[in-house]
N, CA, C, O and the ligand as a Tripos MOL2 file, in Angstrom:
@<TRIPOS>MOLECULE
protein
  257   255    65     0     0
PROTEIN
NO_CHARGES

@<TRIPOS>ATOM
      1 N          44.7360  -74.1520   84.2030 N.3       1 MET1
      2 CA         44.9660  -74.8870   82.9300 C.3       1 MET1
      3 C          43.6290  -75.4940   82.4880 C.2       1 MET1
      4 O          42.9430  -76.1420   83.2780 O.2       1 MET1
      5 N          43.2740  -75.2800   81.2350 N.am      2 ARG2
      6 CA         42.0930  -75.8940   80.7160 C.3       2 ARG2
      7 C          42.2350  -77.4590   80.5490 C.2       2 ARG2
      8 O          43.2980  -77.9820   80.2140 O.2       2 ARG2
      9 N          41.1410  -78.1230   80.7970 N.am      3 LYS3
     10 CA         41.1380  -79.5730   80.4760 C.3       3 LYS3
     11 C          40.4290  -79.9100   79.2620 C.2       3 LYS3
     12 O          39.4040  -79.2780   79.0100 O.2       3 LYS3
     13 N          40.8130  -80.7870   78.4960 N.am      4 TYR4
     14 CA         40.0940  -81.1250   77.3370 C.3       4 TYR4
     15 C          39.7560  -82.6260   77.4000 C.2       4 TYR4
     16 O          40.6050  -83.4730   77.6770 O.2       4 TYR4
     17 N          38.4920  -82.9050   77.1320 N.am      5 LYS5
     18 CA         38.0250  -84.2920   77.1700 C.3       5 LYS5
     19 C          38.6530  -85.0420   76.0460 C.2       5 LYS5
     20 O          38.6160  -84.5620   74.9130 O.2       5 LYS5
     21 N          39.2500  -86.2330   76.2910 N.am      6 PRO6
     22 CA         39.7440  -87.0290   75.1990 C.3       6 PRO6
     23 C          38.5380  -87.5430   74.3500 C.2       6 PRO6
     24 O          37.6030  -88.1410   74.8830 O.2       6 PRO6
     25 N          38.5860  -87.3120   73.1260 N.am      7 VAL7
     26 CA         37.5160  -87.5970   72.3010 C.3       7 VAL7
     27 C          37.7560  -88.9510   71.5060 C.2       7 VAL7
     28 O          36.9420  -89.8740   71.5160 O.2       7 VAL7
     29 N          38.8930  -88.9680   70.8550 N.am      8 GLU8
     30 CA         39.2030  -90.0580   70.0540 C.3       8 GLU8
     31 C          40.4580  -90.8900   70.7070 C.2       8 GLU8
     32 O          40.3760  -92.0030   71.2260 O.2       8 GLU8
     33 N          41.5500  -90.1500   70.5690 N.am      9 LEU9
     34 CA         42.7700  -90.7590   71.0450 C.3       9 LEU9
     35 C          43.1050  -90.0160   72.3750 C.2       9 LEU9
     36 O          42.8860  -88.8150   72.5260 O.2       9 LEU9
     37 N          43.6120  -90.7630   73.2550 N.am     10 PRO10
     38 CA         44.0010  -90.2000   74.5850 C.3      10 PRO10
     39 C          45.2060  -89.2710   74.3610 C.2      10 PRO10
     40 O          46.2490  -89.7160   73.8830 O.2      10 PRO10
     41 N          45.0660  -88.0190   74.6970 N.am     11 LEU11
     42 CA         46.2120  -87.0670   74.5640 C.3      11 LEU11
     43 C          46.8890  -86.8910   75.7960 C.2      11 LEU11
     44 O          46.2680  -86.8860   76.8580 O.2      11 LEU11
     45 N          48.1240  -86.7470   75.7320 N.am     12 LYS12
     46 CA         48.9020  -86.4920   76.9780 C.3      12 LYS12
     47 C          49.0580  -84.8970   77.1380 C.2      12 LYS12
     48 O          48.9860  -84.0850   76.2150 O.2      12 LYS12
     49 N          49.2760  -84.6280   78.4310 N.am     13 GLU13
     50 CA         49.4430  -83.2150   78.6640 C.3      13 GLU13
     51 C          50.7090  -82.6260   78.0250 C.2      13 GLU13
     52 O          51.7240  -83.3090   77.8920 O.2      13 GLU13
     53 N          50.6310  -81.3810   77.6450 N.am     14 VAL14
     54 CA         51.7770  -80.7490   77.1430 C.3      14 VAL14
     55 C          52.4410  -79.9890   78.0870 C.2      14 VAL14
     56 O          51.7880  -79.3450   78.9090 O.2      14 VAL14
     57 N          53.8660  -79.9720   78.0830 N.am     15 PRO15
     58 CA         54.5340  -79.1970   78.9910 C.3      15 PRO15
     59 C          54.2440  -77.7650   78.8690 C.2      15 PRO15
     60 O          53.9240  -77.3320   77.7620 O.2      15 PRO15
     61 N          54.3200  -76.9910   79.8680 N.am     16 THR16
     62 CA         53.9100  -75.6480   79.9230 C.3      16 THR16
     63 C          54.5700  -74.7740   78.7870 C.2      16 THR16
     64 O          53.9620  -73.8530   78.2410 O.2      16 THR16
     65 N          55.8070  -75.1230   78.4880 N.am     17 GLU17
     66 CA         56.4470  -74.3860   77.4980 C.3      17 GLU17
     67 C          55.9220  -74.5200   76.0840 C.2      17 GLU17
     68 O          56.2750  -73.7340   75.2040 O.2      17 GLU17
     69 N          55.0980  -75.4920   75.8740 N.am     18 PHE18
     70 CA         54.4470  -75.7530   74.5530 C.3      18 PHE18
     71 C          53.0250  -75.3560   74.5640 C.2      18 PHE18
     72 O          52.3510  -75.4630   73.5390 O.2      18 PHE18
     73 N          52.5160  -74.8890   75.7030 N.am     19 GLU19
     74 CA         51.0550  -74.6620   75.6990 C.3      19 GLU19
     75 C          50.6810  -73.4480   74.8100 C.2      19 GLU19
     76 O          49.5440  -73.3760   74.3420 O.2      19 GLU19
     77 N          51.5430  -72.5620   74.5820 N.am     20 THR20
     78 CA         51.2760  -71.4750   73.7780 C.3      20 THR20
     79 C          51.7490  -71.5560   72.3900 C.2      20 THR20
     80 O          51.8180  -70.5570   71.6740 O.2      20 THR20
     81 N          52.0780  -72.7450   71.9980 N.am     21 GLU21
     82 CA         52.5240  -72.9130   70.5860 C.3      21 GLU21
     83 C          51.3100  -72.7370   69.7110 C.2      21 GLU21
     84 O          50.1770  -73.0270   70.0950 O.2      21 GLU21
     85 N          51.5910  -72.2520   68.5240 N.am     22 ASN22
     86 CA         50.4720  -71.9810   67.5820 C.3      22 ASN22
     87 C          50.9530  -72.5970   66.1710 C.2      22 ASN22
     88 O          52.1470  -72.6550   65.8800 O.2      22 ASN22
     89 N          50.0560  -72.9960   65.4260 N.am     23 ALA23
     90 CA         50.3900  -73.5450   64.1440 C.3      23 ALA23
     91 C          49.2740  -73.0800   63.1330 C.2      23 ALA23
     92 O          48.1470  -72.7080   63.4620 O.2      23 ALA23
     93 N          49.7520  -73.1570   61.8890 N.am     24 MET24
     94 CA         48.7860  -72.7960   60.8500 C.3      24 MET24
     95 C          47.9610  -74.0320   60.4540 C.2      24 MET24
     96 O          48.4850  -75.1150   60.1900 O.2      24 MET24
     97 N          46.7140  -73.8140   60.4290 N.am     25 CYS25
     98 CA         45.7270  -74.9370   60.0570 C.3      25 CYS25
     99 C          45.9200  -75.2900   58.6340 C.2      25 CYS25
    100 O          45.9190  -74.4370   57.7460 O.2      25 CYS25
    101 N          46.0840  -76.5360   58.4270 N.am     26 PRO26
    102 CA         46.3200  -77.0690   56.9860 C.3      26 PRO26
    103 C          44.9770  -76.8830   56.1850 C.2      26 PRO26
    104 O          44.9760  -76.8370   54.9550 O.2      26 PRO26
    105 N          43.9370  -76.7880   56.8760 N.am     27 ASN27
    106 CA         42.6750  -76.7750   56.1120 C.3      27 ASN27
    107 C          42.2950  -75.3580   55.6660 C.2      27 ASN27
    108 O          42.0370  -75.0830   54.4940 O.2      27 ASN27
    109 N          42.2750  -74.4580   56.6930 N.am     28 CYS28
    110 CA         41.7980  -73.0990   56.3280 C.3      28 CYS28
    111 C          42.8460  -72.0110   56.4760 C.2      28 CYS28
    112 O          42.5950  -70.8210   56.2840 O.2      28 CYS28
    113 N          44.1210  -72.5210   56.8540 N.am     29 GLU29
    114 CA         45.2880  -71.5790   56.9230 C.3      29 GLU29
    115 C          45.1100  -70.5580   57.9550 C.2      29 GLU29
    116 O          45.8370  -69.5640   57.9290 O.2      29 GLU29
    117 N          44.2010  -70.7020   58.8790 N.am     30 SER30
    118 CA         44.0870  -69.8310   60.0410 C.3      30 SER30
    119 C          45.2720  -70.0630   61.0110 C.2      30 SER30
    120 O          45.7190  -71.1940   61.2030 O.2      30 SER30
    121 N          45.7340  -69.0350   61.5740 N.am     31 ARG31
    122 CA         46.8330  -69.2530   62.5580 C.3      31 ARG31
    123 C          46.3510  -69.3130   63.9930 C.2      31 ARG31
    124 O          47.0940  -69.0780   64.9460 O.2      31 ARG31
    125 N          45.0890  -69.6350   64.1010 N.am     32 ASN32
    126 CA         44.5290  -69.6870   65.5480 C.3      32 ASN32
    127 C          44.4930  -71.1040   66.0390 C.2      32 ASN32
    128 O          43.8070  -71.4180   67.0120 O.2      32 ASN32
    129 N          45.2450  -71.9810   65.3550 N.am     33 ALA33
    130 CA         45.2230  -73.3730   65.9460 C.3      33 ALA33
    131 C          46.0820  -73.4470   67.1530 C.2      33 ALA33
    132 O          47.2550  -73.0760   67.1350 O.2      33 ALA33
    133 N          45.5150  -73.9080   68.1590 N.am     34 GLY34
    134 CA         46.2870  -73.9780   69.4840 C.3      34 GLY34
    135 C          46.5250  -75.4020   69.8640 C.2      34 GLY34
    136 O          45.8370  -76.3100   69.3950 O.2      34 GLY34
    137 N          47.4860  -75.5980   70.7030 N.am     35 VAL35
    138 CA         47.8130  -76.9280   71.2080 C.3      35 VAL35
    139 C          46.7430  -77.4470   72.0980 C.2      35 VAL35
    140 O          46.3110  -76.7560   73.0200 O.2      35 VAL35
    141 N          46.2900  -78.6760   71.8450 N.am     36 ILE36
    142 CA         45.3140  -79.4370   72.7410 C.3      36 ILE36
    143 C          45.9290  -80.5320   73.4220 C.2      36 ILE36
    144 O          45.3270  -81.0070   74.3850 O.2      36 ILE36
    145 N          47.0990  -81.0380   73.0560 N.am     37 GLY37
    146 CA         47.6850  -82.1670   73.7100 C.3      37 GLY37
    147 C          48.9160  -82.6510   73.0130 C.2      37 GLY37
    148 O          49.4870  -81.9560   72.1730 O.2      37 GLY37
    149 N          49.3150  -83.8180   73.3530 N.am     38 ARG38
    150 CA         50.5360  -84.3530   72.7650 C.3      38 ARG38
    151 C          50.1630  -85.8490   72.5540 C.2      38 ARG38
    152 O          49.5190  -86.5160   73.3640 O.2      38 ARG38
    153 N          50.6330  -86.2780   71.4000 N.am     39 LEU39
    154 CA         50.5640  -87.7520   71.0230 C.3      39 LEU39
    155 C          51.9570  -88.2470   70.7260 C.2      39 LEU39
    156 O          52.4940  -88.0150   69.6430 O.2      39 LEU39
    157 N          52.5750  -88.9720   71.7520 N.am     40 GLY40
    158 CA         53.9020  -89.3240   71.4120 C.3      40 GLY40
    159 C          54.8350  -88.1200   71.4250 C.2      40 GLY40
    160 O          54.9190  -87.3580   72.3890 O.2      40 GLY40
    161 N          55.5230  -87.9960   70.3080 N.am     41 LEU41
    162 CA         56.4580  -86.9120   70.1830 C.3      41 LEU41
    163 C          55.7960  -85.7410   69.3410 C.2      41 LEU41
    164 O          56.4250  -84.7290   69.0320 O.2      41 LEU41
    165 N          54.5140  -85.9590   69.0100 N.am     42 ARG42
    166 CA         53.9170  -84.8890   68.2160 C.3      42 ARG42
    167 C          52.9650  -84.0660   69.0030 C.2      42 ARG42
    168 O          52.2480  -84.5790   69.8630 O.2      42 ARG42
    169 N          52.9440  -82.7090   68.7060 N.am     43 LEU43
    170 CA         52.0340  -81.7910   69.3270 C.3      43 LEU43
    171 C          50.7390  -81.9580   68.5160 C.2      43 LEU43
    172 O          50.7920  -82.1310   67.2980 O.2      43 LEU43
    173 N          49.5970  -81.9070   69.1760 N.am     44 VAL44
    174 CA         48.3550  -82.0090   68.5290 C.3      44 VAL44
    175 C          47.7190  -80.6050   68.6460 C.2      44 VAL44
    176 O          47.6560  -80.0200   69.7280 O.2      44 VAL44
    177 N          47.2540  -80.0900   67.4980 N.am     45 PHE45
    178 CA         46.6270  -78.8030   67.4230 C.3      45 PHE45
    179 C          45.2530  -78.9300   67.0530 C.2      45 PHE45
    180 O          44.8840  -79.9230   66.4260 O.2      45 PHE45
    181 N          44.4050  -77.9590   67.4020 N.am     46 ARG46
    182 CA         43.0580  -77.9060   66.9020 C.3      46 ARG46
    183 C          42.8400  -76.5180   66.5390 C.2      46 ARG46
    184 O          43.1520  -75.5720   67.2620 O.2      46 ARG46
    185 N          42.2300  -76.4150   65.2640 N.am     47 CYS47
    186 CA         41.8880  -75.1730   64.7380 C.3      47 CYS47
    187 C          40.6900  -74.6040   65.3640 C.2      47 CYS47
    188 O          39.6950  -75.3180   65.4900 O.2      47 CYS47
    189 N          40.6860  -73.2950   65.7990 N.am     48 ASP48
    190 CA         39.6200  -72.6970   66.4010 C.3      48 ASP48
    191 C          38.4620  -72.4120   65.3850 C.2      48 ASP48
    192 O          37.2850  -72.3030   65.7290 O.2      48 ASP48
    193 N          38.8880  -72.3090   64.1750 N.am     49 ARG49
    194 CA         37.8500  -71.7950   63.1730 C.3      49 ARG49
    195 C          37.1260  -72.9630   62.6050 C.2      49 ARG49
    196 O          35.8960  -72.9290   62.5650 O.2      49 ARG49
    197 N          37.8560  -74.1080   62.1150 N.am     50 CYS50
    198 CA         37.1290  -75.1480   61.5400 C.3      50 CYS50
    199 C          37.2170  -76.4460   62.3050 C.2      50 CYS50
    200 O          36.6190  -77.4440   61.9020 O.2      50 CYS50
    201 N          37.9660  -76.4520   63.4240 N.am     51 ARG51
    202 CA         37.9510  -77.5500   64.3610 C.3      51 ARG51
    203 C          38.6210  -78.7420   63.8630 C.2      51 ARG51
    204 O          38.4130  -79.8580   64.3400 O.2      51 ARG51
    205 N          39.4490  -78.5030   62.8740 N.am     52 VAL52
    206 CA         40.2250  -79.6240   62.4060 C.3      52 VAL52
    207 C          41.3630  -79.9030   63.3990 C.2      52 VAL52
    208 O          41.9530  -78.9850   63.9680 O.2      52 VAL52
    209 N          41.6480  -81.1920   63.5880 N.am     53 ARG53
    210 CA         42.8580  -81.6180   64.4460 C.3      53 ARG53
    211 C          43.8760  -82.0410   63.5640 C.2      53 ARG53
    212 O          43.6180  -82.7370   62.5820 O.2      53 ARG53
    213 N          45.1080  -81.6360   63.8720 N.am     54 PHE54
    214 CA         46.2260  -82.0330   63.0430 C.3      54 PHE54
    215 C          47.4660  -82.1250   64.0030 C.2      54 PHE54
    216 O          47.4690  -81.5560   65.0940 O.2      54 PHE54
    217 N          48.4630  -82.8330   63.5630 N.am     55 HIS55
    218 CA         49.6760  -83.0120   64.3470 C.3      55 HIS55
    219 C          50.8480  -82.2870   63.6860 C.2      55 HIS55
    220 O          50.8550  -82.0890   62.4710 O.2      55 HIS55
    221 N          51.7740  -81.9180   64.4380 N.am     56 ARG56
    222 CA         52.9910  -81.3060   63.9840 C.3      56 ARG56
    223 C          54.2500  -81.8580   64.7480 C.2      56 ARG56
    224 O          54.4190  -81.6910   65.9560 O.2      56 ARG56
    225 N          55.0460  -82.4780   63.9890 N.am     57 PRO57
    226 CA         56.3850  -82.9300   64.6000 C.3      57 PRO57
    227 C          57.1850  -81.6940   64.9540 C.2      57 PRO57
    228 O          57.3570  -80.7960   64.1310 O.2      57 PRO57
    229 N          57.6910  -81.6530   66.2320 N.am     58 THR58
    230 CA         58.4180  -80.5050   66.6350 C.3      58 THR58
    231 C          59.7300  -80.9010   67.1350 C.2      58 THR58
    232 O          59.8210  -81.7880   67.9830 O.2      58 THR58
    233 N          60.8020  -80.2710   66.6420 N.am     59 ALA59
    234 CA         62.0800  -80.6220   67.0490 C.3      59 ALA59
    235 C          62.2400  -80.5190   68.5640 C.2      59 ALA59
    236 O          62.8800  -81.3810   69.1640 O.2      59 ALA59
    237 N          61.7300  -79.5880   69.1390 N.am     60 SER60
    238 CA         61.9340  -79.4170   70.6060 C.3      60 SER60
    239 C          61.2180  -80.4700   71.3210 C.2      60 SER60
    240 O          61.7400  -80.9000   72.3490 O.2      60 SER60
    241 N          60.0470  -80.9720   70.9110 N.am     61 VAL61
    242 CA         59.3900  -82.0240   71.6040 C.3      61 VAL61
    243 C          60.1950  -83.2160   71.6660 C.2      61 VAL61
    244 O          60.0780  -83.9880   72.6180 O.2      61 VAL61
    245 N          60.9930  -83.4220   70.7370 N.am     62 GLN62
    246 CA         61.9000  -84.6940   70.7290 C.3      62 GLN62
    247 C          62.8580  -84.6360   71.9750 C.2      62 GLN62
    248 O          63.4820  -85.6340   72.3350 O.2      62 GLN62
    249 N          62.9410  -83.5230   72.5650 N.am     63 LEU63
    250 CA         63.7730  -83.5190   73.7670 C.3      63 LEU63
    251 C          63.0830  -84.0020   75.0480 C.2      63 LEU63
    252 O          63.6910  -84.0780   76.1150 O.2      63 LEU63
    253 N          61.7890  -84.3260   74.9040 N.am     64 LEU64
    254 CA         61.0080  -84.7040   76.1390 C.3      64 LEU64
    255 C          61.4480  -86.0280   76.4740 C.2      64 LEU64
    256 O          60.9770  -86.6060   77.4540 O.2      64 LEU64
    257 ZN         41.1600  -74.4290   60.2040 Zn       65 ZN65
@<TRIPOS>BOND
     1     1     2 1
     2     2     3 1
     3     3     4 2
     4     3     5 am
     5     5     6 1
     6     6     7 1
     7     7     8 2
     8     7     9 am
     9     9    10 1
    10    10    11 1
    11    11    12 2
    12    11    13 am
    13    13    14 1
    14    14    15 1
    15    15    16 2
    16    15    17 am
    17    17    18 1
    18    18    19 1
    19    19    20 2
    20    19    21 am
    21    21    22 1
    22    22    23 1
    23    23    24 2
    24    23    25 am
    25    25    26 1
    26    26    27 1
    27    27    28 2
    28    27    29 am
    29    29    30 1
    30    30    31 1
    31    31    32 2
    32    31    33 am
    33    33    34 1
    34    34    35 1
    35    35    36 2
    36    35    37 am
    37    37    38 1
    38    38    39 1
    39    39    40 2
    40    39    41 am
    41    41    42 1
    42    42    43 1
    43    43    44 2
    44    43    45 am
    45    45    46 1
    46    46    47 1
    47    47    48 2
    48    47    49 am
    49    49    50 1
    50    50    51 1
    51    51    52 2
    52    51    53 am
    53    53    54 1
    54    54    55 1
    55    55    56 2
    56    55    57 am
    57    57    58 1
    58    58    59 1
    59    59    60 2
    60    59    61 am
    61    61    62 1
    62    62    63 1
    63    63    64 2
    64    63    65 am
    65    65    66 1
    66    66    67 1
    67    67    68 2
    68    67    69 am
    69    69    70 1
    70    70    71 1
    71    71    72 2
    72    71    73 am
    73    73    74 1
    74    74    75 1
    75    75    76 2
    76    75    77 am
    77    77    78 1
    78    78    79 1
    79    79    80 2
    80    79    81 am
    81    81    82 1
    82    82    83 1
    83    83    84 2
    84    83    85 am
    85    85    86 1
    86    86    87 1
    87    87    88 2
    88    87    89 am
    89    89    90 1
    90    90    91 1
    91    91    92 2
    92    91    93 am
    93    93    94 1
    94    94    95 1
    95    95    96 2
    96    95    97 am
    97    97    98 1
    98    98    99 1
    99    99   100 2
   100    99   101 am
   101   101   102 1
   102   102   103 1
   103   103   104 2
   104   103   105 am
   105   105   106 1
   106   106   107 1
   107   107   108 2
   108   107   109 am
   109   109   110 1
   110   110   111 1
   111   111   112 2
   112   111   113 am
   113   113   114 1
   114   114   115 1
   115   115   116 2
   116   115   117 am
   117   117   118 1
   118   118   119 1
   119   119   120 2
   120   119   121 am
   121   121   122 1
   122   122   123 1
   123   123   124 2
   124   123   125 am
   125   125   126 1
   126   126   127 1
   127   127   128 2
   128   127   129 am
   129   129   130 1
   130   130   131 1
   131   131   132 2
   132   131   133 am
   133   133   134 1
   134   134   135 1
   135   135   136 2
   136   135   137 am
   137   137   138 1
   138   138   139 1
   139   139   140 2
   140   139   141 am
   141   141   142 1
   142   142   143 1
   143   143   144 2
   144   143   145 am
   145   145   146 1
   146   146   147 1
   147   147   148 2
   148   147   149 am
   149   149   150 1
   150   150   151 1
   151   151   152 2
   152   151   153 am
   153   153   154 1
   154   154   155 1
   155   155   156 2
   156   155   157 am
   157   157   158 1
   158   158   159 1
   159   159   160 2
   160   159   161 am
   161   161   162 1
   162   162   163 1
   163   163   164 2
   164   163   165 am
   165   165   166 1
   166   166   167 1
   167   167   168 2
   168   167   169 am
   169   169   170 1
   170   170   171 1
   171   171   172 2
   172   171   173 am
   173   173   174 1
   174   174   175 1
   175   175   176 2
   176   175   177 am
   177   177   178 1
   178   178   179 1
   179   179   180 2
   180   179   181 am
   181   181   182 1
   182   182   183 1
   183   183   184 2
   184   183   185 am
   185   185   186 1
   186   186   187 1
   187   187   188 2
   188   187   189 am
   189   189   190 1
   190   190   191 1
   191   191   192 2
   192   191   193 am
   193   193   194 1
   194   194   195 1
   195   195   196 2
   196   195   197 am
   197   197   198 1
   198   198   199 1
   199   199   200 2
   200   199   201 am
   201   201   202 1
   202   202   203 1
   203   203   204 2
   204   203   205 am
   205   205   206 1
   206   206   207 1
   207   207   208 2
   208   207   209 am
   209   209   210 1
   210   210   211 1
   211   211   212 2
   212   211   213 am
   213   213   214 1
   214   214   215 1
   215   215   216 2
   216   215   217 am
   217   217   218 1
   218   218   219 1
   219   219   220 2
   220   219   221 am
   221   221   222 1
   222   222   223 1
   223   223   224 2
   224   223   225 am
   225   225   226 1
   226   226   227 1
   227   227   228 2
   228   227   229 am
   229   229   230 1
   230   230   231 1
   231   231   232 2
   232   231   233 am
   233   233   234 1
   234   234   235 1
   235   235   236 2
   236   235   237 am
   237   237   238 1
   238   238   239 1
   239   239   240 2
   240   239   241 am
   241   241   242 1
   242   242   243 1
   243   243   244 2
   244   243   245 am
   245   245   246 1
   246   246   247 1
   247   247   248 2
   248   247   249 am
   249   249   250 1
   250   250   251 1
   251   251   252 2
   252   251   253 am
   253   253   254 1
   254   254   255 1
   255   255   256 2
@<TRIPOS>SUBSTRUCTURE
     1 MET1         2 RESIDUE 1 A MET
     2 ARG2         6 RESIDUE 1 A ARG
     3 LYS3        10 RESIDUE 1 A LYS
     4 TYR4        14 RESIDUE 1 A TYR
     5 LYS5        18 RESIDUE 1 A LYS
     6 PRO6        22 RESIDUE 1 A PRO
     7 VAL7        26 RESIDUE 1 A VAL
     8 GLU8        30 RESIDUE 1 A GLU
     9 LEU9        34 RESIDUE 1 A LEU
    10 PRO10       38 RESIDUE 1 A PRO
    11 LEU11       42 RESIDUE 1 A LEU
    12 LYS12       46 RESIDUE 1 A LYS
    13 GLU13       50 RESIDUE 1 A GLU
    14 VAL14       54 RESIDUE 1 A VAL
    15 PRO15       58 RESIDUE 1 A PRO
    16 THR16       62 RESIDUE 1 A THR
    17 GLU17       66 RESIDUE 1 A GLU
    18 PHE18       70 RESIDUE 1 A PHE
    19 GLU19       74 RESIDUE 1 A GLU
    20 THR20       78 RESIDUE 1 A THR
    21 GLU21       82 RESIDUE 1 A GLU
    22 ASN22       86 RESIDUE 1 A ASN
    23 ALA23       90 RESIDUE 1 A ALA
    24 MET24       94 RESIDUE 1 A MET
    25 CYS25       98 RESIDUE 1 A CYS
    26 PRO26      102 RESIDUE 1 A PRO
    27 ASN27      106 RESIDUE 1 A ASN
    28 CYS28      110 RESIDUE 1 A CYS
    29 GLU29      114 RESIDUE 1 A GLU
    30 SER30      118 RESIDUE 1 A SER
    31 ARG31      122 RESIDUE 1 A ARG
    32 ASN32      126 RESIDUE 1 A ASN
    33 ALA33      130 RESIDUE 1 A ALA
    34 GLY34      134 RESIDUE 1 A GLY
    35 VAL35      138 RESIDUE 1 A VAL
    36 ILE36      142 RESIDUE 1 A ILE
    37 GLY37      146 RESIDUE 1 A GLY
    38 ARG38      150 RESIDUE 1 A ARG
    39 LEU39      154 RESIDUE 1 A LEU
    40 GLY40      158 RESIDUE 1 A GLY
    41 LEU41      162 RESIDUE 1 A LEU
    42 ARG42      166 RESIDUE 1 A ARG
    43 LEU43      170 RESIDUE 1 A LEU
    44 VAL44      174 RESIDUE 1 A VAL
    45 PHE45      178 RESIDUE 1 A PHE
    46 ARG46      182 RESIDUE 1 A ARG
    47 CYS47      186 RESIDUE 1 A CYS
    48 ASP48      190 RESIDUE 1 A ASP
    49 ARG49      194 RESIDUE 1 A ARG
    50 CYS50      198 RESIDUE 1 A CYS
    51 ARG51      202 RESIDUE 1 A ARG
    52 VAL52      206 RESIDUE 1 A VAL
    53 ARG53      210 RESIDUE 1 A ARG
    54 PHE54      214 RESIDUE 1 A PHE
    55 HIS55      218 RESIDUE 1 A HIS
    56 ARG56      222 RESIDUE 1 A ARG
    57 PRO57      226 RESIDUE 1 A PRO
    58 THR58      230 RESIDUE 1 A THR
    59 ALA59      234 RESIDUE 1 A ALA
    60 SER60      238 RESIDUE 1 A SER
    61 VAL61      242 RESIDUE 1 A VAL
    62 GLN62      246 RESIDUE 1 A GLN
    63 LEU63      250 RESIDUE 1 A LEU
    64 LEU64      254 RESIDUE 1 A LEU
    65 ZN65       257 GROUP 0 **** ****
């Protein structure tokens, strides 16, 4: 499993079942944004193309 340095906010590890989640980047609409961590109940994604970080509330994460 890759480790990411916490840059701004300390991210929590994502359960394995969410590690492969993908989301569409709100900035460039690339679908290559991958999960980099978790902030509370939100998954945090980072876009591979423009490096924008964004959150997405996920229904299944609320089960954590
Ligand atoms: Zn992007």
